[in-house]
Short mmCIF file of the C-alpha atoms (twelve columns), coordinates in Angstrom:
data_MODEL
# 
_entry.id   MODEL 
# 
loop_
_atom_site.group_PDB 
_atom_site.id 
_atom_site.type_symbol 
_atom_site.label_atom_id 
_atom_site.label_alt_id 
_atom_site.label_comp_id 
_atom_site.label_asym_id 
_atom_site.label_seq_id 
_atom_site.Cartn_x 
_atom_site.Cartn_y 
_atom_site.Cartn_z 
_atom_site.pdbx_PDB_model_num 
ATOM 1   C CA . ALA A 1   0.029   -0.315  -0.372 1 
ATOM 2   C CA . GLN A 2   1.119   3.434   -0.701 1 
ATOM 3   C CA . LEU A 3   2.188   5.148   2.786  1 
ATOM 4   C CA . PRO A 4   -0.389  7.727   3.722  1 
ATOM 5   C CA . GLY A 5   1.218   11.742  4.185  1 
ATOM 6   C CA . SER A 6   2.047   11.190  7.834  1 
ATOM 7   C CA . PHE A 7   4.449   7.866   6.939  1 
ATOM 8   C CA . VAL A 8   6.206   9.657   4.239  1 
ATOM 9   C CA . GLY A 9   9.490   10.833  5.234  1 
ATOM 10  C CA . ASP A 10  8.613   10.293  8.485  1 
ATOM 11  C CA . ARG A 11  11.111  7.554   10.135 1 
ATOM 12  C CA . ARG A 12  9.039   7.582   13.535 1 
ATOM 13  C CA . MET A 13  5.972   6.341   12.009 1 
ATOM 14  C CA . ALA A 14  7.681   3.895   9.924  1 
ATOM 15  C CA . LEU A 15  9.267   2.501   12.538 1 
ATOM 16  C CA . ALA A 16  5.962   2.529   15.035 1 
ATOM 17  C CA . LEU A 17  4.164   0.215   12.042 1 
ATOM 18  C CA . VAL A 18  7.442   -2.318  11.966 1 
ATOM 19  C CA . PHE A 19  7.288   -2.247  15.813 1 
ATOM 20  C CA . HIS A 20  3.232   -3.357  15.746 1 
ATOM 21  C CA . GLU A 21  4.195   -5.854  13.483 1 
ATOM 22  C CA . VAL A 22  6.789   -7.496  15.522 1 
ATOM 23  C CA . ALA A 23  4.717   -7.249  18.751 1 
ATOM 24  C CA . LEU A 24  1.489   -8.908  16.520 1 
ATOM 25  C CA . ARG A 25  3.709   -11.598 15.659 1 
ATOM 26  C CA . ARG A 26  4.874   -11.746 19.626 1 
ATOM 27  C CA . MET A 27  1.501   -11.793 20.941 1 
ATOM 28  C CA . LYS A 28  0.409   -14.331 18.315 1 
ATOM 29  C CA . ARG A 29  3.194   -16.611 19.994 1 
ATOM 30  C CA . ILE A 30  2.455   -15.969 23.206 1 
ATOM 31  C CA . ALA A 31  -1.361  -16.784 22.842 1 
ATOM 32  C CA . GLU A 32  -0.576  -20.367 20.851 1 
ATOM 33  C CA . ASP A 33  2.091   -21.462 23.293 1 
ATOM 34  C CA . HIS A 34  -0.355  -21.027 26.071 1 
ATOM 35  C CA . GLY A 35  -3.538  -22.995 23.971 1 
ATOM 36  C CA . ALA A 36  -4.740  -20.032 22.956 1 
ATOM 37  C CA . GLN A 37  -6.216  -17.917 19.643 1 
ATOM 38  C CA . PHE A 38  -4.671  -14.504 19.339 1 
ATOM 39  C CA . VAL A 39  -7.506  -12.154 17.690 1 
ATOM 40  C CA . ASP A 40  -6.350  -8.398  16.533 1 
ATOM 41  C CA . VAL A 41  -9.229  -6.347  17.290 1 
ATOM 42  C CA . LEU A 42  -8.614  -3.288  15.337 1 
ATOM 43  C CA . VAL A 43  -9.927  -0.176  17.660 1 
ATOM 44  C CA . TYR A 44  -11.877 2.517   15.700 1 
ATOM 45  C CA . THR A 45  -11.294 6.098   17.064 1 
ATOM 46  C CA . GLY A 46  -13.386 8.447   14.453 1 
ATOM 47  C CA . GLN A 47  -10.668 10.759  13.950 1 
ATOM 48  C CA . PRO A 48  -9.257  12.312  10.820 1 
ATOM 49  C CA . GLY A 49  -6.081  10.291  9.704  1 
ATOM 50  C CA . PRO A 50  -4.067  7.098   8.035  1 
ATOM 51  C CA . GLU A 51  -6.970  4.880   9.783  1 
ATOM 52  C CA . ALA A 52  -8.001  2.893   6.887  1 
ATOM 53  C CA . PHE A 53  -4.808  3.018   5.522  1 
ATOM 54  C CA . TYR A 54  -3.532  0.858   9.187  1 
ATOM 55  C CA . GLU A 55  -6.439  -1.339  8.635  1 
ATOM 56  C CA . GLU A 56  -5.673  -2.112  5.076  1 
ATOM 57  C CA . VAL A 57  -2.090  -2.831  5.865  1 
ATOM 58  C CA . LEU A 58  -2.300  -4.883  9.362  1 
ATOM 59  C CA . GLY A 59  -5.384  -6.815  7.779  1 
ATOM 60  C CA . ARG A 60  -2.613  -7.731  4.676  1 
ATOM 61  C CA . PHE A 61  -0.577  -8.766  7.745  1 
ATOM 62  C CA . CYS A 62  -2.442  -10.427 9.581  1 
ATOM 63  C CA . ALA A 63  -3.647  -12.145 7.154  1 
ATOM 64  C CA . GLU A 64  -0.267  -13.399 5.794  1 
ATOM 65  C CA . HIS A 65  0.859   -14.229 9.476  1 
ATOM 66  C CA . GLY A 66  -2.433  -16.349 10.503 1 
ATOM 67  C CA . ILE A 67  -3.752  -13.735 12.709 1 
ATOM 68  C CA . THR A 68  -7.551  -13.287 12.882 1 
ATOM 69  C CA . VAL A 69  -8.550  -9.583  12.502 1 
ATOM 70  C CA . LEU A 70  -11.888 -8.087  14.227 1 
ATOM 71  C CA . SER A 71  -12.388 -4.166  13.033 1 
ATOM 72  C CA . LEU A 72  -14.836 -2.325  15.222 1 
ATOM 73  C CA . HIS A 73  -15.374 0.446   12.086 1 
ATOM 74  C CA . ASP A 74  -18.651 -0.661  10.714 1 
ATOM 75  C CA . ALA A 75  -20.361 -1.254  14.039 1 
ATOM 76  C CA . PHE A 76  -18.662 2.445   15.192 1 
ATOM 77  C CA . VAL A 77  -19.882 3.923   11.674 1 
ATOM 78  C CA . ALA A 78  -23.177 2.362   11.921 1 
ATOM 79  C CA . ALA A 79  -23.762 4.053   15.614 1 
ATOM 80  C CA . GLU A 80  -22.253 7.639   14.969 1 
ATOM 81  C CA . ALA A 81  -24.657 7.587   11.961 1 
ATOM 82  C CA . ARG A 82  -27.579 6.834   14.490 1 
ATOM 83  C CA . GLY A 83  -26.413 9.837   16.419 1 
ATOM 84  C CA . GLU A 84  -24.519 7.834   19.133 1 
ATOM 85  C CA . LYS A 85  -21.889 9.651   21.282 1 
ATOM 86  C CA . LEU A 86  -18.943 7.193   21.244 1 
ATOM 87  C CA . PHE A 87  -15.905 9.128   21.966 1 
ATOM 88  C CA . LEU A 88  -15.098 11.978  24.055 1 
ATOM 89  C CA . GLU A 89  -14.648 15.391  22.957 1 
ATOM 90  C CA . ARG A 90  -11.782 16.653  20.576 1 
ATOM 91  C CA . ASP A 91  -10.510 13.079  21.398 1 
ATOM 92  C CA . GLY A 92  -10.264 9.701   20.050 1 
ATOM 93  C CA . HIS A 93  -11.098 7.713   23.622 1 
ATOM 94  C CA . TYR A 94  -14.187 6.003   23.971 1 
ATOM 95  C CA . ALA A 95  -17.602 7.389   25.937 1 
ATOM 96  C CA . PRO A 96  -19.361 4.920   27.991 1 
ATOM 97  C CA . ALA A 97  -21.439 4.306   25.174 1 
ATOM 98  C CA . GLY A 98  -18.079 3.467   22.803 1 
ATOM 99  C CA . ALA A 99  -16.474 1.060   25.610 1 
ATOM 100 C CA . ALA A 100 -19.931 -0.610  25.529 1 
ATOM 101 C CA . LEU A 101 -20.438 -0.757  21.867 1 
ATOM 102 C CA . ALA A 102 -16.410 -2.125  21.431 1 
ATOM 103 C CA . ALA A 103 -17.558 -4.789  24.099 1 
ATOM 104 C CA . ARG A 104 -20.576 -5.839  22.434 1 
ATOM 105 C CA . VAL A 105 -18.751 -6.440  19.536 1 
ATOM 106 C CA . VAL A 106 -16.186 -8.782  20.519 1 
ATOM 107 C CA . ALA A 107 -18.195 -10.576 22.901 1 
ATOM 108 C CA . ASP A 108 -20.699 -11.355 19.822 1 
ATOM 109 C CA . TRP A 109 -17.643 -12.317 18.285 1 
ATOM 110 C CA . ILE A 110 -16.854 -14.836 20.567 1 
ATOM 111 C CA . THR A 111 -20.288 -16.064 21.158 1 
ATOM 112 C CA . ALA A 112 -20.200 -16.604 17.396 1 
ATOM 113 C CA . HIS A 113 -17.233 -18.334 17.198 1 
ATOM 114 C CA . GLU A 114 -17.797 -20.536 20.100 1 
ATOM 115 C CA . ALA A 115 -21.117 -21.829 18.725 1 
ATOM 116 C CA . SER A 116 -19.167 -23.063 15.671 1 
ATOM 117 C CA . ASN A 117 -16.247 -24.545 17.268 1 
ATOM 118 C CA . ALA A 118 -14.088 -22.001 16.229 1 
ATOM 119 C CA . LEU A 119 -12.210 -21.267 19.267 1 
ATOM 120 C CA . THR A 120 -10.904 -24.562 19.891 1 
ATOM 121 C CA . PRO A 121 -7.232  -23.757 21.382 1 
ATOM 122 C CA . VAL A 122 -4.447  -24.065 19.045 1 
ATOM 123 C CA . ALA A 123 -1.953  -25.861 20.393 1 
ATOM 124 C CA . ALA A 124 -1.187  -27.683 23.952 1 
ATOM 125 C CA . PRO A 125 -0.698  -25.663 26.584 1 
ATOM 126 C CA . ARG A 126 3.345   -24.980 26.979 1 
ATOM 127 C CA . ASP A 127 5.056   -23.551 29.944 1 
ATOM 128 C CA . VAL A 128 6.877   -20.131 28.716 1 
ATOM 129 C CA . PRO A 129 10.214  -18.926 30.480 1 
# 
């Protein structure tokens, strides 16, 4: 993907993305070492900026590395369209309604995948030093 303007020529932003990818691989390994499935929940902030870029790049990265992705984007956009106040003023942090929506989306995803037996352990638990 084409880097958005905020990344072009900004070594810090490029390094932040590399760190994010390293952290995702490590979290997946830790989850597997404990017999669990790692799911990357892409948080929607409602703030202007390269959010679509992150979703595209991180979604592709996760697909390439066998990491399940759950995006909150569609649920938040729909709730905003209904006039729900999901964020604190001038801030990307969740208001109580935003936190409740995020929790509901994640809980619904877990429930749906438990019902289909898709959340079976991916490996036997092991002790990790």
